[in-house]
C-alpha positions as CSV (number, residue, x, y, z in Angstrom):
1,X,84.1,166.7,218.0
2,X,84.2,170.6,218.2
3,X,84.4,171.1,222.0
4,X,87.7,172.7,223.0
5,X,89.6,170.1,225.2
6,X,92.3,172.4,226.7
7,X,90.0,174.3,229.1
8,X,88.9,171.0,230.6
9,X,92.5,170.4,231.7
10,X,92.4,173.6,233.8
11,X,96.0,174.4,235.0
12,X,97.4,171.5,233.0
13,X,96.2,173.2,229.8
14,X,97.6,176.6,230.8
15,X,100.9,176.6,228.9
16,X,99.3,175.0,225.8
17,X,96.6,177.7,225.7
18,X,99.3,180.5,226.0
19,X,101.2,178.9,223.2
20,X,98.1,178.5,221.1
21,X,97.0,182.1,221.7
22,X,100.5,183.4,220.8
23,X,100.6,181.3,217.6
24,X,97.1,182.7,216.6
25,X,98.1,186.3,217.2
26,X,101.5,186.0,215.5
27,X,100.1,184.2,212.5
28,X,97.3,186.8,212.1
29,X,99.8,189.6,212.5
30,X,102.1,188.2,209.9
31,X,99.2,187.9,207.5
32,X,98.1,191.5,208.3
33,X,101.6,192.9,207.7
34,X,101.8,191.0,204.4
35,X,98.5,192.5,203.3
36,X,99.8,196.0,204.0
37,X,103.1,195.1,202.4
38,X,105.0,196.1,205.5
39,X,108.4,194.3,205.6
40,X,108.4,193.6,209.4
41,X,107.7,190.7,211.7
42,X,105.7,190.4,214.9
43,X,107.4,191.8,218.0
44,X,109.9,193.8,216.1
45,X,108.0,196.8,217.3
46,X,109.4,196.4,220.9
47,X,113.0,196.9,219.5
48,X,112.0,199.8,217.3
49,X,110.3,201.6,220.2
50,X,113.1,200.8,222.7
51,X,115.8,202.2,220.3
52,X,113.6,205.2,219.5
53,X,113.6,206.0,223.3
54,X,117.2,205.0,224.1
55,X,119.0,205.8,220.9
56,X,121.9,203.4,221.0
57,X,122.2,200.1,222.9
58,X,124.2,196.9,222.8
59,X,122.5,193.6,222.3
60,X,123.0,192.8,226.0
61,X,121.2,196.0,227.0
62,X,118.4,195.3,224.6
63,X,118.0,191.7,226.0
64,X,118.1,193.0,229.6
65,X,115.5,195.7,228.9
66,X,113.1,193.3,227.2
67,X,113.7,190.2,229.4
68,X,114.6,188.0,226.4
69,X,117.7,185.8,226.0
70,X,120.8,187.3,224.5
71,X,120.9,184.7,221.7
72,X,117.3,185.4,220.8
73,X,118.0,189.2,220.5
74,X,121.1,188.5,218.4
75,X,118.9,186.6,215.9
76,X,116.2,189.2,215.8
77,X,118.5,192.2,215.5
78,X,120.4,190.4,212.8
79,X,117.2,190.0,210.8
80,X,116.2,193.6,211.3
81,X,119.7,194.7,210.1
82,X,119.4,192.6,207.0
83,X,116.1,194.4,206.3
84,X,118.0,197.7,206.6
85,X,116.2,198.9,209.7
86,X,119.2,198.8,212.0
87,X,122.8,200.0,211.9
88,X,125.7,198.6,214.0
89,X,129.0,200.2,214.8
90,X,131.8,200.1,217.3
91,X,131.6,202.2,220.4
92,X,134.1,205.1,220.2
93,X,134.7,204.9,223.9
94,X,135.2,201.1,223.9
95,X,136.0,199.4,220.6
96,X,135.0,196.0,222.0
97,X,131.4,197.1,222.2
98,X,129.0,196.9,219.3
99,X,126.2,199.5,219.4
100,X,122.9,199.2,217.6
101,X,120.7,202.1,216.5
102,X,117.8,202.7,214.0
103,X,119.1,203.2,210.5
104,X,117.9,206.1,208.3
105,X,115.5,203.6,206.7
106,X,114.3,202.5,210.2
107,X,113.8,206.2,211.3
108,X,111.9,207.0,208.1
109,X,109.7,203.9,208.4
110,X,108.9,204.4,212.0
111,X,106.0,206.9,211.6
112,X,104.2,204.5,209.3
113,X,104.8,201.6,211.6
114,X,103.8,203.5,214.7
115,X,100.5,204.5,213.1
116,X,99.8,200.8,212.4
117,X,100.9,199.7,215.9
118,X,98.5,202.2,217.4
119,X,95.7,200.7,215.4
120,X,96.8,197.2,216.4
121,X,96.8,198.3,220.1
122,X,93.2,199.6,219.8
123,X,92.1,196.3,218.3
124,X,93.8,194.3,221.1
125,X,92.1,196.5,223.7
126,X,88.8,195.0,222.6
127,X,89.9,191.6,224.0
128,X,92.7,192.3,226.5
129,X,91.7,194.5,229.4
130,X,93.9,196.3,232.0
131,X,93.0,193.7,234.6
132,X,94.4,190.9,232.4
133,X,97.7,192.8,231.8
134,X,98.0,193.4,235.5
135,X,97.6,189.7,236.2
136,X,100.1,188.9,233.5
137,X,102.7,191.2,235.1
138,X,102.0,189.4,238.4
139,X,102.6,186.0,236.8
140,X,105.9,187.1,235.3
141,X,107.1,188.5,238.6
142,X,106.2,185.3,240.5
143,X,108.0,183.1,238.0
144,X,111.0,185.5,238.1
145,X,111.2,185.1,241.9
146,X,111.0,181.3,241.7
147,X,110.8,179.1,238.5
148,X,108.4,176.3,237.9
149,X,111.2,173.7,238.5
150,X,112.2,175.3,241.8
151,X,108.6,175.4,242.9
152,X,108.1,171.7,241.9
153,X,111.2,170.6,243.6
154,X,110.3,172.5,246.8
155,X,107.0,170.6,247.0
156,X,107.5,167.2,245.5
157,X,111.2,166.3,244.8
158,X,112.2,163.3,246.9
159,X,114.9,163.6,249.4
160,X,118.0,161.9,247.9
161,X,119.5,159.3,250.1
162,X,122.6,159.2,248.0
163,X,124.3,161.5,245.5
164,X,123.5,160.9,241.8
165,X,127.1,161.9,241.0
166,X,130.4,162.9,242.6
167,X,132.7,165.7,241.5
168,X,136.4,165.3,241.7
169,X,139.7,165.9,239.8
170,X,140.1,163.7,236.8
171,X,142.8,161.0,236.7
172,X,145.3,160.9,233.8
173,X,143.9,157.5,232.8
174,X,140.5,159.3,232.2
175,X,141.8,162.1,230.0
176,X,141.1,160.4,226.7
177,X,137.6,159.4,227.6
178,X,136.8,163.0,228.7
179,X,138.3,164.3,225.5
180,X,135.9,162.1,223.5
181,X,133.0,163.3,225.6
182,X,134.0,167.0,224.9
183,X,134.2,166.4,221.2
184,X,130.9,164.7,221.0
185,X,129.0,167.3,223.1
186,X,130.4,170.3,221.2
187,X,130.1,168.8,217.7
188,X,126.4,168.1,218.4
189,X,125.5,171.7,219.3
190,X,123.1,173.0,216.7
191,X,124.9,175.7,214.6
192,X,128.2,175.4,216.4
193,X,131.3,175.1,214.1
194,X,132.2,171.5,213.2
195,X,135.6,169.8,213.4
196,X,136.5,170.6,209.7
197,X,135.8,174.3,210.4
198,X,137.7,174.6,213.7
199,X,140.2,171.7,213.7
200,X,142.5,173.3,216.2
201,X,139.6,173.9,218.7
202,X,138.5,170.2,218.4
203,X,142.1,169.1,218.9
204,X,142.1,171.1,222.1
205,X,138.9,169.3,223.2
206,X,140.2,165.9,222.4
207,X,143.4,166.6,224.4
208,X,141.8,168.5,227.2
209,X,143.9,166.7,229.8
210,X,147.0,168.6,228.4
211,X,145.7,171.7,230.3
212,X,146.6,170.0,233.6
213,X,150.3,170.3,232.8
214,X,150.0,174.0,233.3
215,X,150.1,175.5,236.8
216,X,146.8,176.5,238.5
217,X,144.8,174.3,236.1
218,X,142.4,171.5,237.1
219,X,140.2,169.2,235.1
220,X,137.1,168.5,237.2
221,X,134.7,165.7,236.3
222,X,131.3,164.4,237.6
223,X,131.1,160.6,237.9
224,X,128.1,158.4,238.6
225,X,128.1,155.8,241.4
226,X,129.3,153.2,239.0
227,X,132.2,155.4,237.7
228,X,130.6,156.6,234.4
229,X,131.9,160.1,233.5
230,X,128.9,162.4,233.2
231,X,130.6,165.7,232.5
232,X,133.7,167.8,232.9
233,X,135.1,171.3,233.1
234,X,138.4,173.1,233.2
235,X,139.0,175.3,236.3
236,X,141.8,177.9,236.5
237,X,142.9,179.6,239.7
238,X,145.2,181.9,237.7
239,X,143.8,183.5,234.6
240,X,147.1,183.7,232.7
241,X,146.7,179.9,232.0
242,X,143.1,180.3,230.9
243,X,144.0,179.9,227.3
244,X,141.2,182.0,225.6
245,X,141.4,184.9,223.2
246,X,140.6,188.4,224.3
247,X,141.5,190.1,227.5
248,X,140.5,187.3,229.9
249,X,144.0,186.0,230.5
250,X,145.0,189.4,231.8
251,X,142.4,189.5,234.6
252,X,143.8,189.6,238.1
253,X,142.4,188.3,241.4
254,X,140.1,186.1,239.4
255,X,139.4,182.4,238.7
256,X,137.9,181.1,235.5
257,X,136.4,178.0,234.0
258,X,135.8,176.9,230.4
259,X,135.0,173.9,228.2
260,X,132.1,172.7,230.3
261,X,130.4,169.6,228.8
262,X,127.7,167.2,230.1
263,X,126.9,163.9,228.4
264,X,123.5,163.4,226.9
265,X,122.7,160.6,229.4
266,X,123.2,163.0,232.3
267,X,121.0,165.9,231.1
268,X,118.6,167.1,233.7
269,X,120.6,165.8,236.7
270,X,122.2,169.2,237.5
271,X,125.7,168.1,236.5
272,X,126.6,171.3,234.6
273,X,125.3,173.5,237.5
274,X,127.2,171.4,240.1
275,X,130.4,171.6,238.1
276,X,130.0,175.4,237.8
277,X,129.2,175.8,241.5
278,X,132.3,173.8,242.4
279,X,134.5,176.2,240.3
280,X,132.8,179.1,242.0
281,X,133.4,177.7,245.5
282,X,137.0,177.0,244.5
283,X,137.4,180.7,243.6
284,X,135.9,181.8,246.9
285,X,138.4,179.5,248.7
286,X,141.2,181.3,246.8
287,X,139.9,184.6,248.0
288,X,139.2,185.8,244.5
289,X,136.8,188.6,243.8
290,X,135.4,187.3,240.5
291,X,134.9,184.3,238.2
292,X,135.4,184.6,234.4
293,X,133.7,182.4,231.8
294,X,132.9,182.4,228.1
295,X,130.1,180.9,226.0
296,X,128.5,181.3,222.5
297,X,124.9,181.9,221.2
298,X,124.8,178.2,220.3
299,X,125.0,177.1,224.0
300,X,121.6,178.3,225.0
301,X,121.1,175.9,228.0
302,X,124.5,176.8,229.4
303,X,123.9,180.5,228.8
304,X,120.7,180.5,230.8
305,X,122.3,178.5,233.6
306,X,125.2,181.0,233.9
307,X,122.7,183.9,234.1
308,X,120.8,182.1,236.9
309,X,124.0,181.6,238.8
310,X,124.5,185.4,238.7
311,X,127.0,185.8,235.8
312,X,126.7,189.1,233.9
313,X,127.6,189.7,230.3
314,X,130.9,191.6,230.0
315,X,131.6,192.8,226.5
316,X,135.2,193.7,227.6
317,X,135.8,189.9,227.6
318,X,134.3,189.1,224.2
319,X,136.5,187.9,221.4
320,X,136.3,186.1,218.0
321,X,137.5,182.6,217.5
322,X,137.8,182.5,213.8
323,X,134.3,183.4,212.6
324,X,132.8,182.3,215.9
325,X,131.7,185.1,218.3
326,X,132.5,184.2,221.9
327,X,130.9,186.1,224.7
328,X,132.5,186.8,228.1
329,X,130.7,186.7,231.5
330,X,131.8,187.9,234.9
331,X,130.5,186.8,238.3
332,X,131.5,189.2,241.1
333,X,132.0,187.4,244.4
334,X,131.2,188.8,247.8
């Protein structure tokens, strides 16, 4: 059976064909670079060329310019630095910012790489015409305006006759259960420090209800119609009680929320988004001008959700929790 099945699926085969095409090109490019003994990986050229043009950028600026996720850019730039192509250093104007630029090795290697990239571009022109690139740009723009999930829900999602969950303040009798949920969710994050590495942090998670003893601090939870706790988050209407490292507790006229967790059984129901929106609405009711949050590169789903809600990376709010880099985000409210 040699006939290609995917084209028969028409639009249902679209994403599989894109993935297959990408894998073929990437695999072939890796083999090509290896033959030429070039110590680079496919798609590194976009960072080389961006830094050649811009000089020095932060990881956030690189991610924004290329449209990739911040965690993905951290991973790639770390690899490039390990190969000696990039240098990182603190910004003289703001010591909390880490800038990235081409190293001496990167600059010296660039002419050789650019010659090869020019040749690769000429080969690709044989199979990828300008019309295809224009349609690809149009596709990206359309999905940027409205995601697949949003388009699907607009057309086919059933109208809910009842809520799948309710958001409310947690009761003291529920604190222990929420603490167990928090520990379970965070300990299962791939790459995230475990309890033996950050015992104090996990103790905080297990005793998350203790935060409610402080002023302006609320533990919000989402519960199912039968009372099952699906997720929770801490909301602070006064940042001095926020409890993080860095400069966040000094922020004025701001609310914040942290330690957001959603149980595995509730994934896909929109619990995390609903909890986040509740905190944002609370901030608006307080008349605050901004909402502060933090996340890490290991929380990819949450990171993407925050960006869709309008949060912007703020390096001023970054801090280190032991060896764990924690990234700050800011949502400006109208």
